[in-house]
C-alpha positions as CSV (number, residue, x, y, z in Angstrom):
1,M,0.5,0.2,0.0
2,N,1.3,3.5,-0.9
3,F,0.6,6.1,2.1
4,G,2.8,8.7,0.1
5,D,-0.1,11.2,-0.2
6,F,-1.4,10.7,3.4
7,S,-0.1,13.0,5.9
8,V,-1.1,13.3,9.8
9,Q,-0.3,16.7,11.4
10,G,-3.9,18.1,12.9
11,N,-5.3,18.0,9.3
12,T,-7.8,16.6,7.4
13,A,-5.1,15.8,4.3
14,G,-5.6,12.7,2.7
15,A,-9.3,12.1,4.4
16,A,-12.8,12.3,2.9
17,K,-14.3,15.9,3.4
18,A,-18.0,16.1,4.5
19,T,-20.3,17.8,2.1
20,A,-21.7,21.2,4.5
21,R,-25.2,21.4,3.9
22,I,-27.0,24.5,3.3
23,L,-30.7,25.5,3.7
24,I,-31.3,28.8,1.8
25,A,-34.8,31.1,2.7
26,D,-36.0,33.9,0.8
27,D,-38.9,34.7,-1.1
28,S,-37.4,35.7,-4.4
29,S,-37.1,32.2,-6.6
30,L,-34.4,34.7,-8.3
31,V,-32.5,35.3,-5.5
32,R,-32.4,31.8,-4.0
33,Q,-31.8,30.2,-8.1
34,Q,-28.2,32.3,-7.7
35,L,-27.3,31.8,-4.0
36,R,-27.8,28.6,-5.2
37,A,-25.4,28.8,-8.3
38,V,-22.6,30.7,-6.4
39,L,-22.7,28.4,-3.6
40,E,-22.5,24.8,-5.5
41,L,-19.5,26.9,-7.2
42,N,-18.0,25.0,-3.8
43,P,-17.2,21.4,-4.4
44,D,-18.0,21.2,-0.4
45,W,-21.2,22.7,-0.2
46,E,-24.0,21.7,-1.2
47,V,-27.8,23.3,-1.2
48,C,-30.1,20.8,0.9
49,G,-33.2,22.7,1.0
50,E,-34.9,26.0,-0.2
51,A,-37.6,28.0,1.1
52,G,-39.7,30.9,0.2
53,D,-41.1,32.1,3.5
54,G,-40.3,32.0,7.1
55,R,-42.5,29.2,8.3
56,E,-41.4,27.0,5.7
57,A,-37.8,27.9,6.7
58,V,-38.5,26.8,9.9
59,E,-40.0,23.5,8.4
60,K,-37.2,22.7,6.6
61,A,-34.4,23.6,9.1
62,R,-36.2,21.1,11.1
63,L,-36.5,18.5,8.6
64,L,-33.4,18.9,7.0
65,Q,-31.2,20.2,9.8
66,P,-28.4,21.5,7.5
67,D,-25.0,23.1,9.1
68,V,-25.8,26.5,8.3
69,A,-29.0,27.9,7.0
70,I,-29.0,31.2,5.1
71,L,-32.1,33.6,6.1
72,D,-33.5,36.4,4.3
73,F,-34.9,39.2,7.0
74,S,-38.1,40.0,4.6
75,M,-40.0,37.1,4.3
76,P,-43.4,36.3,4.1
77,M,-45.2,34.2,6.8
78,M,-42.6,35.1,9.4
79,N,-39.6,37.9,8.3
80,G,-35.9,36.2,9.1
81,L,-35.5,37.0,12.7
82,Q,-39.1,35.0,13.9
83,A,-37.6,32.1,12.0
84,A,-34.5,32.4,13.3
85,Q,-35.8,33.1,16.8
86,E,-37.6,29.6,16.5
87,I,-34.8,27.6,14.5
88,S,-32.6,28.4,17.3
89,R,-35.0,27.5,20.0
90,Q,-34.9,23.9,18.8
91,F,-31.4,24.0,17.2
92,P,-29.3,26.3,19.2
93,E,-26.5,24.8,17.9
94,M,-27.4,25.7,14.3
95,P,-25.4,28.3,12.8
96,L,-27.8,31.2,10.9
97,L,-26.6,34.1,8.6
98,L,-28.8,37.1,7.8
99,F,-28.6,37.7,4.5
100,S,-30.0,41.4,4.0
101,A,-30.6,44.0,1.3
102,F,-30.9,46.3,4.4
103,L,-28.6,45.8,6.9
104,S,-27.9,48.5,9.8
105,R,-26.5,48.6,13.4
106,Q,-29.8,48.1,14.9
107,L,-30.6,45.1,12.8
108,V,-27.8,43.4,12.9
109,E,-28.0,43.6,17.0
110,E,-31.6,42.1,16.7
111,A,-30.6,39.5,14.9
112,R,-27.7,38.8,17.2
113,K,-30.5,38.4,20.0
114,Q,-32.0,36.2,17.9
115,G,-29.6,33.8,17.6
116,F,-28.0,34.2,13.6
117,R,-24.1,34.0,14.1
118,G,-23.0,36.6,10.7
119,A,-25.0,38.7,8.8
120,V,-23.9,39.3,4.8
121,A,-25.1,42.3,3.1
122,K,-27.2,40.7,0.0
123,S,-24.8,43.2,-2.4
124,D,-22.2,41.0,-1.2
125,I,-22.9,37.7,-2.7
126,S,-19.3,36.7,-4.3
127,H,-17.0,37.5,-1.7
128,G,-18.8,38.0,1.6
129,L,-21.3,35.3,1.5
130,L,-18.7,32.8,0.8
131,L,-16.6,34.1,3.6
132,A,-19.4,34.1,6.1
133,I,-20.7,30.3,5.3
134,E,-16.7,29.1,5.6
135,T,-16.8,31.2,9.0
136,L,-19.6,30.0,10.0
137,L,-19.1,26.3,9.4
138,E,-15.7,26.9,11.4
139,K,-18.0,27.5,14.3
140,K,-17.2,31.0,14.4
141,E,-19.0,34.5,13.8
142,F,-19.3,36.7,11.0
143,F,-20.3,40.2,11.4
144,S,-18.8,43.0,9.4
145,S,-16.9,45.5,11.0
146,D,-19.6,48.3,10.3
147,F,-21.6,46.2,13.0
């Protein structure tokens, strides 16, 4: 047997990496499609489900138990903060990422209270979103220094 590519130095070199499962909740199907396309460029990530409103986000989080849930703030039935409160109550370890077009210091402070571990503006889909998900998967928080 050849173990030349295997390394045991505190990392996972040579070991199969688990795929991170991500739930997307946004009332716009176009935004969900764009998010899915961007996220699935990373071969280690998979979008395991989508929700079009807050209630559906709570239900999908319960059923799918993703590694990260991305929630828009402005959704029908239940907004992102209300959905996060319910999800965090049921699954306190599930990292939640607020993804909103209208981030403010007040919204981010309230998001933290409701269980969000990160926040990204929709205008930062290409870089900030990816960095935020990586950070949340490492069990760390990701909030812009602006907040």
